[in-house]
N, C-alpha and C positions, 0 to 999 in steps of 0.2 A: 419614309416616303422618298422616292428618287428626286434628285435635283433636276429642275426644268431648264436651268441656264447652261447646262453642259452642251458644248457643240456636238452635233451628231456627225459621225463619219459616213461619208457616202461610199458606196462600193466602187472600187477602182475598175473602170472599164477601158476598153481601147479608145473610146472617144473622150475619156476624162482628160482634163488638162494635167493631171498628176501622173498619168501613165507614161512610161518611157517606151519608145519602140525598141524592138530587139535589134541590136547592132552586132554583127559578127566581129570577133576580135581582130580579124584581118583588115578591118577598115581603118585602123590607126595609121597615121602618116609616118610614124617612126618604126613601123615593122617592115621587114623584108622577107622574101622567100628564099630559102636555101635548099639545094638538092644534095642528097647523099645516097649511100647504098641502102640506108634505112627509109628512104622515101623523101618527099618534099615537106618542108617545115616552114611555118611562119616563125620568125625570130624577132623579138623586141628587146632592145637594151633598156635596162632599168638602172638609172643613176642611183648612187648611194642615198641621196637625200629623199628619194621617192620610195625607198624600201622601208616600210614601217612594220612588217611582220617577219617572223622567223620561218624559214622554209628548210626543207631537206633536199639536197642535191642528189638526183638519181645516179649521177656519174660516180661520185665518191662516197655517197651515203653519209656525208657530213652535213652539219647544219650551216645554213646561210643566215648569220645573225642580221637583225634589222640594221639598216644603214650600210649594207654591203652591196656594191654594184654587182649586177648579175644579168642573165638573159632569161626571158620567158619564152618557151617554145610550145607550139601546138601543131597538130597535123594540118597541112595546107588544104587538103580536100574537104575538111570539115569546117563548121562554123566556129569551132574551138570553144566548146563548153568549158565551164570551170573545171570539170572533172578531167579534161584532157590536157590542161595546161601543166607544164612542168617548169620549175625554177632551177636553173643550172648555174654553177660557177662558169665563167667564160672559158677558162682553160679546160674544164671538164667537157663542156659542149664541143670545143674544138677537137678534143682527143677521143670523142665517143666512138669513132670508127677504128681506132687503134687498140681499144680495150678488148680483152677476151670476153665473150658472152658469158653471163652468169656470175662474173666475178664481182663480189660486193665487199666493201670494207666496213 
């Protein structure tokens, strides 16, 4: 027999107090927009203490260990979904226009 004292979950709707509204990534106060030959990008600096996961830098194809300061970038014309964000070493991000295309390490 099922328990009757278990709290029931209500379906989360837009009017629910638990629902969070969609916020574009560009709305953060610590991000800025940079222009380059590859387009306009939103750039956010992540301090080492705020980095809790390991990422792979698309510039050098090396890992960014947790606790490493880095930058997160996404296209400026988009809302910046999770799939479009990239985590870069700061020197790799600054050197992205000097690298030959298709060169991966």
